[in-house]
Backbone atoms as SQL, in Angstrom:
CREATE TABLE atoms (id INTEGER PRIMARY KEY, chain TEXT, resi INTEGER, resn TEXT, atom TEXT, x REAL, y REAL, z REAL);
INSERT INTO atoms VALUES
  (1, 'A', 1, 'MET', 'N', -6.753, 20.895, 6.266),
  (2, 'A', 1, 'MET', 'CA', -7.166, 19.637, 6.893),
  (3, 'A', 1, 'MET', 'C', -7.542, 18.643, 5.803),
  (4, 'A', 2, 'ASN', 'N', -7.024, 17.456, 5.895),
  (5, 'A', 2, 'ASN', 'CA', -7.297, 16.427, 4.898),
  (6, 'A', 2, 'ASN', 'C', -8.522, 15.614, 5.288),
  (7, 'A', 3, 'SER', 'N', -9.203, 15.132, 4.270),
  (8, 'A', 3, 'SER', 'CA', -10.409, 14.349, 4.475),
  (9, 'A', 3, 'SER', 'C', -10.068, 12.857, 4.470),
  (10, 'A', 4, 'TRP', 'N', -10.295, 12.201, 5.577),
  (11, 'A', 4, 'TRP', 'CA', -9.983, 10.785, 5.728),
  (12, 'A', 4, 'TRP', 'C', -11.135, 9.960, 5.175),
  (13, 'A', 5, 'ASP', 'N', -11.308, 9.982, 3.848),
  (14, 'A', 5, 'ASP', 'CA', -12.443, 9.294, 3.239),
  (15, 'A', 5, 'ASP', 'C', -12.052, 8.235, 2.208),
  (16, 'A', 6, 'LEU', 'N', -10.762, 7.924, 2.118),
  (17, 'A', 6, 'LEU', 'CA', -10.304, 6.892, 1.184),
  (18, 'A', 6, 'LEU', 'C', -10.398, 5.527, 1.870),
  (19, 'A', 7, 'GLU', 'N', -11.271, 4.668, 1.348),
  (20, 'A', 7, 'GLU', 'CA', -11.406, 3.321, 1.901),
  (21, 'A', 7, 'GLU', 'C', -10.348, 2.420, 1.278),
  (22, 'A', 8, 'LEU', 'N', -9.584, 1.742, 2.120),
  (23, 'A', 8, 'LEU', 'CA', -8.529, 0.862, 1.633),
  (24, 'A', 8, 'LEU', 'C', -8.401, -0.323, 2.565),
  (25, 'A', 9, 'SER', 'N', -7.652, -1.316, 2.115),
  (26, 'A', 9, 'SER', 'CA', -7.390, -2.499, 2.928),
  (27, 'A', 9, 'SER', 'C', -5.904, -2.805, 2.904),
  (28, 'A', 10, 'LEU', 'N', -5.352, -3.081, 4.067),
  (29, 'A', 10, 'LEU', 'CA', -4.002, -3.616, 4.148),
  (30, 'A', 10, 'LEU', 'C', -4.134, -5.125, 4.036),
  (31, 'A', 11, 'LEU', 'N', -3.303, -5.738, 3.203),
  (32, 'A', 11, 'LEU', 'CA', -3.372, -7.184, 2.999),
  (33, 'A', 11, 'LEU', 'C', -2.280, -7.848, 3.831),
  (34, 'A', 12, 'GLN', 'N', -2.714, -8.689, 4.749),
  (35, 'A', 12, 'GLN', 'CA', -1.803, -9.366, 5.661),
  (36, 'A', 12, 'GLN', 'C', -1.793, -10.854, 5.338),
  (37, 'A', 13, 'LYS', 'N', -0.604, -11.439, 5.211),
  (38, 'A', 13, 'LYS', 'CA', -0.505, -12.872, 4.898),
  (39, 'A', 13, 'LYS', 'C', -1.229, -13.686, 5.956),
  (40, 'A', 14, 'ASP', 'N', -2.005, -14.667, 5.472),
  (41, 'A', 14, 'ASP', 'CA', -2.828, -15.477, 6.359),
  (42, 'A', 14, 'ASP', 'C', -2.781, -16.931, 5.898),
  (43, 'A', 15, 'GLY', 'N', -1.580, -17.498, 5.868),
  (44, 'A', 15, 'GLY', 'CA', -1.431, -18.888, 5.469),
  (45, 'A', 15, 'GLY', 'C', -1.267, -19.045, 3.966),
  (46, 'A', 16, 'TYR', 'N', -1.470, -20.293, 3.505),
  (47, 'A', 16, 'TYR', 'CA', -1.267, -20.616, 2.096),
  (48, 'A', 16, 'TYR', 'C', -2.376, -21.527, 1.597),
  (49, 'A', 17, 'ASP', 'N', -2.636, -21.453, 0.304),
  (50, 'A', 17, 'ASP', 'CA', -3.485, -22.398, -0.424),
  (51, 'A', 17, 'ASP', 'C', -2.592, -23.135, -1.404),
  (52, 'A', 18, 'ILE', 'N', -3.078, -24.241, -1.911),
  (53, 'A', 18, 'ILE', 'CA', -2.372, -24.980, -2.957),
  (54, 'A', 18, 'ILE', 'C', -3.156, -24.808, -4.253),
  (55, 'A', 19, 'ASN', 'N', -2.471, -24.362, -5.317),
  (56, 'A', 19, 'ASN', 'CA', -3.170, -24.187, -6.589),
  (57, 'A', 19, 'ASN', 'C', -3.266, -25.520, -7.342),
  (58, 'A', 20, 'LYS', 'N', -3.797, -25.477, -8.562),
  (59, 'A', 20, 'LYS', 'CA', -4.067, -26.693, -9.343),
  (60, 'A', 20, 'LYS', 'C', -2.811, -27.511, -9.643),
  (61, 'A', 21, 'ILE', 'N', -1.672, -26.831, -9.746),
  (62, 'A', 21, 'ILE', 'CA', -0.452, -27.577, -10.086),
  (63, 'A', 21, 'ILE', 'C', 0.403, -27.879, -8.853),
  (64, 'A', 22, 'GLY', 'N', -0.136, -27.597, -7.656),
  (65, 'A', 22, 'GLY', 'CA', 0.548, -27.975, -6.426),
  (66, 'A', 22, 'GLY', 'C', 1.440, -26.917, -5.820),
  (67, 'A', 23, 'ASP', 'N', 1.452, -25.713, -6.377),
  (68, 'A', 23, 'ASP', 'CA', 2.271, -24.637, -5.816),
  (69, 'A', 23, 'ASP', 'C', 1.567, -24.005, -4.616),
  (70, 'A', 24, 'LYS', 'N', 2.374, -23.570, -3.639),
  (71, 'A', 24, 'LYS', 'CA', 1.824, -22.832, -2.506),
  (72, 'A', 24, 'LYS', 'C', 1.555, -21.396, -2.943),
  (73, 'A', 25, 'VAL', 'N', 0.341, -20.928, -2.694),
  (74, 'A', 25, 'VAL', 'CA', -0.053, -19.568, -3.039),
  (75, 'A', 25, 'VAL', 'C', -0.492, -18.877, -1.748),
  (76, 'A', 26, 'PRO', 'N', 0.103, -17.719, -1.424),
  (77, 'A', 26, 'PRO', 'CA', -0.256, -17.063, -0.165),
  (78, 'A', 26, 'PRO', 'C', -1.716, -16.598, -0.156),
  (79, 'A', 27, 'LYS', 'N', -2.354, -16.735, 1.008),
  (80, 'A', 27, 'LYS', 'CA', -3.693, -16.191, 1.238),
  (81, 'A', 27, 'LYS', 'C', -3.521, -14.905, 2.025),
  (82, 'A', 28, 'TYR', 'N', -4.438, -13.977, 1.826),
  (83, 'A', 28, 'TYR', 'CA', -4.363, -12.698, 2.525),
  (84, 'A', 28, 'TYR', 'C', -5.682, -12.410, 3.228),
  (85, 'A', 29, 'LYS', 'N', -5.573, -11.786, 4.398),
  (86, 'A', 29, 'LYS', 'CA', -6.773, -11.258, 5.027),
  (87, 'A', 29, 'LYS', 'C', -6.714, -9.744, 4.896),
  (88, 'A', 30, 'GLU', 'N', -7.887, -9.149, 4.716),
  (89, 'A', 30, 'GLU', 'CA', -7.974, -7.705, 4.510),
  (90, 'A', 30, 'GLU', 'C', -8.254, -7.000, 5.830),
  (91, 'A', 31, 'ILE', 'N', -7.460, -5.983, 6.112),
  (92, 'A', 31, 'ILE', 'CA', -7.680, -5.128, 7.275),
  (93, 'A', 31, 'ILE', 'C', -8.166, -3.789, 6.726),
  (94, 'A', 32, 'LYS', 'N', -9.460, -3.533, 6.877),
  (95, 'A', 32, 'LYS', 'CA', -10.063, -2.327, 6.287),
  (96, 'A', 32, 'LYS', 'C', -9.826, -1.118, 7.181),
  (97, 'A', 33, 'LEU', 'N', -9.514, 0.017, 6.543),
  (98, 'A', 33, 'LEU', 'CA', -9.308, 1.259, 7.268),
  (99, 'A', 33, 'LEU', 'C', -9.510, 2.442, 6.343),
  (100, 'A', 34, 'LEU', 'N', -9.413, 3.628, 6.908),
  (101, 'A', 34, 'LEU', 'CA', -9.558, 4.871, 6.142),
  (102, 'A', 34, 'LEU', 'C', -8.236, 5.617, 6.109),
  (103, 'A', 35, 'GLY', 'N', -8.019, 6.325, 5.025),
  (104, 'A', 35, 'GLY', 'CA', -6.835, 7.152, 4.865),
  (105, 'A', 35, 'GLY', 'C', -7.160, 8.273, 3.893),
  (106, 'A', 36, 'TYR', 'N', -6.138, 8.936, 3.405),
  (107, 'A', 36, 'TYR', 'CA', -6.334, 9.918, 2.343),
  (108, 'A', 36, 'TYR', 'C', -5.153, 9.859, 1.389),
  (109, 'A', 37, 'GLU', 'N', -5.419, 10.301, 0.151),
  (110, 'A', 37, 'GLU', 'CA', -4.388, 10.273, -0.883),
  (111, 'A', 37, 'GLU', 'C', -3.738, 11.641, -0.989),
  (112, 'A', 38, 'LYS', 'N', -2.411, 11.625, -1.122),
  (113, 'A', 38, 'LYS', 'CA', -1.652, 12.856, -1.332),
  (114, 'A', 38, 'LYS', 'C', -1.252, 12.931, -2.801),
  (115, 'A', 39, 'PRO', 'N', -1.229, 14.122, -3.360),
  (116, 'A', 39, 'PRO', 'CA', -0.724, 14.238, -4.729),
  (117, 'A', 39, 'PRO', 'C', 0.778, 13.972, -4.778),
  (118, 'A', 40, 'ILE', 'N', 1.232, 13.432, -5.905),
  (119, 'A', 40, 'ILE', 'CA', 2.663, 13.175, -6.099),
  (120, 'A', 40, 'ILE', 'C', 3.252, 14.392, -6.792),
  (121, 'A', 41, 'SER', 'N', 4.222, 15.024, -6.153),
  (122, 'A', 41, 'SER', 'CA', 4.837, 16.219, -6.737),
  (123, 'A', 41, 'SER', 'C', 5.846, 15.834, -7.816),
  (124, 'A', 42, 'ARG', 'N', 6.183, 16.784, -8.648),
  (125, 'A', 42, 'ARG', 'CA', 7.203, 16.542, -9.672),
  (126, 'A', 42, 'ARG', 'C', 8.541, 16.190, -9.038),
  (127, 'A', 43, 'GLY', 'N', 8.868, 16.869, -7.962),
  (128, 'A', 43, 'GLY', 'CA', 10.117, 16.594, -7.261),
  (129, 'A', 43, 'GLY', 'C', 10.155, 15.166, -6.731),
  (130, 'A', 44, 'GLU', 'N', 9.023, 14.711, -6.215),
  (131, 'A', 44, 'GLU', 'CA', 8.917, 13.340, -5.705),
  (132, 'A', 44, 'GLU', 'C', 9.138, 12.336, -6.833),
  (133, 'A', 45, 'LEU', 'N', 8.514, 12.588, -7.984),
  (134, 'A', 45, 'LEU', 'CA', 8.679, 11.693, -9.138),
  (135, 'A', 45, 'LEU', 'C', 10.123, 11.701, -9.630),
  (136, 'A', 46, 'LEU', 'N', 10.740, 12.866, -9.645),
  (137, 'A', 46, 'LEU', 'CA', 12.127, 12.988, -10.086),
  (138, 'A', 46, 'LEU', 'C', 13.070, 12.208, -9.164),
  (139, 'A', 47, 'LEU', 'N', 12.905, 12.390, -7.856),
  (140, 'A', 47, 'LEU', 'CA', 13.752, 11.661, -6.906),
  (141, 'A', 47, 'LEU', 'C', 13.534, 10.157, -7.004),
  (142, 'A', 48, 'ALA', 'N', 12.284, 9.747, -7.149),
  (143, 'A', 48, 'ALA', 'CA', 11.988, 8.321, -7.270),
  (144, 'A', 48, 'ALA', 'C', 12.620, 7.754, -8.539),
  (145, 'A', 49, 'GLY', 'N', 12.506, 8.477, -9.643),
  (146, 'A', 49, 'GLY', 'CA', 13.087, 8.026, -10.906),
  (147, 'A', 49, 'GLY', 'C', 14.593, 7.903, -10.838),
  (148, 'A', 50, 'GLN', 'N', 15.237, 8.836, -10.151),
  (149, 'A', 50, 'GLN', 'CA', 16.690, 8.780, -10.014),
  (150, 'A', 50, 'GLN', 'C', 17.139, 7.586, -9.175),
  (151, 'A', 51, 'SER', 'N', 16.254, 7.105, -8.318),
  (152, 'A', 51, 'SER', 'CA', 16.567, 5.955, -7.465),
  (153, 'A', 51, 'SER', 'C', 15.994, 4.654, -8.028),
  (154, 'A', 52, 'ASN', 'N', 15.512, 4.702, -9.270),
  (155, 'A', 52, 'ASN', 'CA', 14.873, 3.542, -9.904),
  (156, 'A', 52, 'ASN', 'C', 13.691, 3.009, -9.103),
  (157, 'A', 53, 'ILE', 'N', 12.915, 3.913, -8.533),
  (158, 'A', 53, 'ILE', 'CA', 11.720, 3.549, -7.783),
  (159, 'A', 53, 'ILE', 'C', 10.517, 4.078, -8.553),
  (160, 'A', 54, 'GLU', 'N', 9.511, 3.241, -8.689),
  (161, 'A', 54, 'GLU', 'CA', 8.279, 3.644, -9.366),
  (162, 'A', 54, 'GLU', 'C', 7.219, 3.923, -8.299),
  (163, 'A', 55, 'ILE', 'N', 6.648, 5.114, -8.324),
  (164, 'A', 55, 'ILE', 'CA', 5.589, 5.469, -7.382),
  (165, 'A', 55, 'ILE', 'C', 4.343, 5.837, -8.185),
  (166, 'A', 56, 'THR', 'N', 3.218, 5.169, -7.878),
  (167, 'A', 56, 'THR', 'CA', 1.978, 5.473, -8.587),
  (168, 'A', 56, 'THR', 'C', 0.937, 6.125, -7.677),
  (169, 'A', 57, 'LYS', 'N', 1.147, 6.048, -6.363),
  (170, 'A', 57, 'LYS', 'CA', 0.178, 6.604, -5.433),
  (171, 'A', 57, 'LYS', 'C', 0.850, 6.833, -4.089),
  (172, 'A', 58, 'ILE', 'N', 0.432, 7.893, -3.389),
  (173, 'A', 58, 'ILE', 'CA', 0.880, 8.134, -2.023),
  (174, 'A', 58, 'ILE', 'C', -0.364, 8.252, -1.155),
  (175, 'A', 59, 'ILE', 'N', -0.424, 7.435, -0.104),
  (176, 'A', 59, 'ILE', 'CA', -1.552, 7.515, 0.819),
  (177, 'A', 59, 'ILE', 'C', -1.032, 7.742, 2.231),
  (178, 'A', 60, 'VAL', 'N', -1.900, 8.273, 3.067),
  (179, 'A', 60, 'VAL', 'CA', -1.561, 8.525, 4.466),
  (180, 'A', 60, 'VAL', 'C', -2.575, 7.789, 5.336),
  (181, 'A', 61, 'ILE', 'N', -2.060, 7.064, 6.338),
  (182, 'A', 61, 'ILE', 'CA', -2.910, 6.356, 7.293),
  (183, 'A', 61, 'ILE', 'C', -2.369, 6.614, 8.693),
  (184, 'A', 62, 'HIS', 'N', -3.050, 6.075, 9.701),
  (185, 'A', 62, 'HIS', 'CA', -2.570, 6.194, 11.074),
  (186, 'A', 62, 'HIS', 'C', -1.499, 5.128, 11.329),
  (187, 'A', 63, 'PRO', 'N', -0.398, 5.485, 11.985),
  (188, 'A', 63, 'PRO', 'CA', 0.684, 4.519, 12.191),
  (189, 'A', 63, 'PRO', 'C', 0.292, 3.314, 13.047),
  (190, 'A', 64, 'PHE', 'N', -0.650, 3.486, 13.970),
  (191, 'A', 64, 'PHE', 'CA', -1.025, 2.351, 14.820),
  (192, 'A', 64, 'PHE', 'C', -1.810, 1.294, 14.043),
  (193, 'A', 65, 'GLU', 'N', -2.270, 1.622, 12.817),
  (194, 'A', 65, 'GLU', 'CA', -2.995, 0.658, 11.989),
  (195, 'A', 65, 'GLU', 'C', -2.064, -0.110, 11.047),
  (196, 'A', 66, 'TYR', 'N', -0.834, 0.331, 10.943),
  (197, 'A', 66, 'TYR', 'CA', 0.109, -0.254, 9.994),
  (198, 'A', 66, 'TYR', 'C', 1.087, -1.171, 10.709),
  (199, 'A', 67, 'ASN', 'N', 1.215, -2.405, 10.209),
  (200, 'A', 67, 'ASN', 'CA', 2.103, -3.387, 10.820),
  (201, 'A', 67, 'ASN', 'C', 3.053, -3.958, 9.763),
  (202, 'A', 68, 'ASN', 'N', 3.653, -3.071, 8.975),
  (203, 'A', 68, 'ASN', 'CA', 4.598, -3.430, 7.915),
  (204, 'A', 68, 'ASN', 'C', 4.008, -4.332, 6.834),
  (205, 'A', 69, 'GLU', 'N', 2.707, -4.209, 6.586),
  (206, 'A', 69, 'GLU', 'CA', 2.107, -4.938, 5.467),
  (207, 'A', 69, 'GLU', 'C', 2.726, -4.419, 4.169),
  (208, 'A', 70, 'GLN', 'N', 2.893, -5.308, 3.192),
  (209, 'A', 70, 'GLN', 'CA', 3.537, -4.933, 1.936),
  (210, 'A', 70, 'GLN', 'C', 2.553, -4.726, 0.791),
  (211, 'A', 71, 'LEU', 'N', 1.280, -5.064, 1.002),
  (212, 'A', 71, 'LEU', 'CA', 0.279, -4.898, -0.052),
  (213, 'A', 71, 'LEU', 'C', -0.900, -4.087, 0.469),
  (214, 'A', 72, 'VAL', 'N', -1.403, -3.209, -0.412),
  (215, 'A', 72, 'VAL', 'CA', -2.549, -2.357, -0.095),
  (216, 'A', 72, 'VAL', 'C', -3.559, -2.499, -1.227),
  (217, 'A', 73, 'LYS', 'N', -4.826, -2.668, -0.868),
  (218, 'A', 73, 'LYS', 'CA', -5.879, -2.765, -1.878),
  (219, 'A', 73, 'LYS', 'C', -6.758, -1.529, -1.775),
  (220, 'A', 74, 'ILE', 'N', -6.931, -0.859, -2.925),
  (221, 'A', 74, 'ILE', 'CA', -7.803, 0.307, -3.011),
  (222, 'A', 74, 'ILE', 'C', -8.763, 0.031, -4.151),
  (223, 'A', 75, 'GLY', 'N', -10.034, -0.125, -3.829),
  (224, 'A', 75, 'GLY', 'CA', -11.014, -0.526, -4.844),
  (225, 'A', 75, 'GLY', 'C', -10.666, -1.913, -5.343),
  (226, 'A', 76, 'ASP', 'N', -10.533, -2.065, -6.654),
  (227, 'A', 76, 'ASP', 'CA', -10.163, -3.352, -7.244),
  (228, 'A', 76, 'ASP', 'C', -8.673, -3.451, -7.544),
  (229, 'A', 77, 'ASP', 'N', -7.919, -2.416, -7.218),
  (230, 'A', 77, 'ASP', 'CA', -6.494, -2.373, -7.546),
  (231, 'A', 77, 'ASP', 'C', -5.645, -2.718, -6.326),
  (232, 'A', 78, 'THR', 'N', -4.556, -3.440, -6.580),
  (233, 'A', 78, 'THR', 'CA', -3.621, -3.811, -5.525),
  (234, 'A', 78, 'THR', 'C', -2.291, -3.107, -5.778),
  (235, 'A', 79, 'TYR', 'N', -1.705, -2.590, -4.710),
  (236, 'A', 79, 'TYR', 'CA', -0.446, -1.849, -4.778),
  (237, 'A', 79, 'TYR', 'C', 0.554, -2.470, -3.815),
  (238, 'A', 80, 'GLN', 'N', 1.819, -2.321, -4.153),
  (239, 'A', 80, 'GLN', 'CA', 2.904, -2.763, -3.278),
  (240, 'A', 80, 'GLN', 'C', 3.487, -1.542, -2.577),
  (241, 'A', 81, 'VAL', 'N', 3.741, -1.670, -1.285),
  (242, 'A', 81, 'VAL', 'CA', 4.362, -0.580, -0.529),
  (243, 'A', 81, 'VAL', 'C', 5.841, -0.531, -0.893),
  (244, 'A', 82, 'VAL', 'N', 6.275, 0.599, -1.424),
  (245, 'A', 82, 'VAL', 'CA', 7.675, 0.785, -1.801),
  (246, 'A', 82, 'VAL', 'C', 8.447, 1.355, -0.616),
  (247, 'A', 83, 'ILE', 'N', 7.880, 2.378, 0.004),
  (248, 'A', 83, 'ILE', 'CA', 8.514, 3.059, 1.136),
  (249, 'A', 83, 'ILE', 'C', 7.415, 3.490, 2.101),
  (250, 'A', 84, 'HIS', 'N', 7.673, 3.395, 3.390),
  (251, 'A', 84, 'HIS', 'CA', 6.775, 4.023, 4.359),
  (252, 'A', 84, 'HIS', 'C', 7.586, 5.031, 5.161),
  (253, 'A', 85, 'TYR', 'N', 6.913, 6.120, 5.531),
  (254, 'A', 85, 'TYR', 'CA', 7.610, 7.231, 6.154),
  (255, 'A', 85, 'TYR', 'C', 6.707, 7.850, 7.215),
  (256, 'A', 86, 'LYS', 'N', 7.191, 7.943, 8.428),
  (257, 'A', 86, 'LYS', 'CA', 6.408, 8.524, 9.515),
  (258, 'A', 86, 'LYS', 'C', 6.412, 10.041, 9.395),
  (259, 'A', 87, 'LEU', 'N', 5.224, 10.622, 9.206),
  (260, 'A', 87, 'LEU', 'CA', 5.102, 12.069, 9.107),
  (261, 'A', 87, 'LEU', 'C', 5.007, 12.717, 10.487),
  (262, 'A', 88, 'SER', 'N', 4.275, 12.054, 11.384),
  (263, 'A', 88, 'SER', 'CA', 4.087, 12.535, 12.749),
  (264, 'A', 88, 'SER', 'C', 3.612, 11.357, 13.593),
  (265, 'A', 89, 'ASN', 'N', 3.279, 11.615, 14.847),
  (266, 'A', 89, 'ASN', 'CA', 2.730, 10.545, 15.688),
  (267, 'A', 89, 'ASN', 'C', 1.343, 10.119, 15.233),
  (268, 'A', 90, 'GLU', 'N', 0.701, 10.951, 14.405),
  (269, 'A', 90, 'GLU', 'CA', -0.670, 10.688, 13.960),
  (270, 'A', 90, 'GLU', 'C', -0.762, 10.178, 12.526),
  (271, 'A', 91, 'GLU', 'N', 0.321, 10.292, 11.747),
  (272, 'A', 91, 'GLU', 'CA', 0.247, 9.961, 10.319),
  (273, 'A', 91, 'GLU', 'C', 1.506, 9.244, 9.836),
  (274, 'A', 92, 'ILE', 'N', 1.274, 8.270, 8.962),
  (275, 'A', 92, 'ILE', 'CA', 2.364, 7.596, 8.270),
  (276, 'A', 92, 'ILE', 'C', 2.025, 7.608, 6.785),
  (277, 'A', 93, 'GLU', 'N', 3.036, 7.880, 5.970),
  (278, 'A', 93, 'GLU', 'CA', 2.857, 7.976, 4.522),
  (279, 'A', 93, 'GLU', 'C', 3.342, 6.680, 3.882),
  (280, 'A', 94, 'LEU', 'N', 2.504, 6.101, 3.011),
  (281, 'A', 94, 'LEU', 'CA', 2.879, 4.906, 2.264),
  (282, 'A', 94, 'LEU', 'C', 3.006, 5.281, 0.795),
  (283, 'A', 95, 'LYS', 'N', 4.164, 5.054, 0.235),
  (284, 'A', 95, 'LYS', 'CA', 4.383, 5.282, -1.196),
  (285, 'A', 95, 'LYS', 'C', 4.189, 3.944, -1.884),
  (286, 'A', 96, 'LEU', 'N', 3.312, 3.914, -2.879),
  (287, 'A', 96, 'LEU', 'CA', 2.868, 2.677, -3.491),
  (288, 'A', 96, 'LEU', 'C', 3.188, 2.622, -4.970),
  (289, 'A', 97, 'LYS', 'N', 3.339, 1.387, -5.469),
  (290, 'A', 97, 'LYS', 'CA', 3.418, 1.169, -6.909),
  (291, 'A', 97, 'LYS', 'C', 2.411, 0.084, -7.271),
  (292, 'A', 98, 'SER', 'N', 1.923, 0.132, -8.512),
  (293, 'A', 98, 'SER', 'CA', 0.943, -0.845, -8.965),
  (294, 'A', 98, 'SER', 'C', 1.498, -2.245, -8.884),
  (295, 'A', 99, 'LYS', 'N', 0.683, -3.176, -8.465),
  (296, 'A', 99, 'LYS', 'CA', 1.084, -4.587, -8.348),
  (297, 'A', 99, 'LYS', 'C', 0.262, -5.383, -9.349),
  (298, 'A', 100, 'LYS', 'N', 0.929, -6.049, -10.243),
  (299, 'A', 100, 'LYS', 'CA', 0.244, -6.844, -11.267),
  (300, 'A', 100, 'LYS', 'C', 0.062, -8.277, -10.766),
  (301, 'A', 101, 'GLY', 'N', -1.009, -8.914, -11.233),
  (302, 'A', 101, 'GLY', 'CA', -1.211, -10.320, -10.939),
  (303, 'A', 101, 'GLY', 'C', -1.946, -10.629, -9.647),
  (304, 'A', 102, 'LEU', 'N', -2.313, -9.614, -8.878),
  (305, 'A', 102, 'LEU', 'CA', -3.097, -9.830, -7.664),
  (306, 'A', 102, 'LEU', 'C', -4.380, -9.049, -7.774),
  (307, 'A', 103, 'SER', 'N', -5.480, -9.647, -7.406),
  (308, 'A', 103, 'SER', 'CA', -6.746, -8.916, -7.424),
  (309, 'A', 103, 'SER', 'C', -7.619, -9.360, -6.306);
């Protein structure tokens, strides 16, 4: 049995701001929830590498909480969802890679 004690936020686009030079910058609202982290197996890393996919973290959440958000925040770090995969009616797996430039 896994422990659902990983606090994370799904980042959902919530309009735009204008930065100092006039560019539109997306705003995000945080949807806080709990999940758990799965270890990344060697086989998983090998398959990802062969497909030119970088995976730095795998987390599991409830599918009814996920609405195809592309960014996940865990602590102070932001990750991009590379692949999502339904494990069962109760769990969905999100494979993540580090996202630079967002905090």
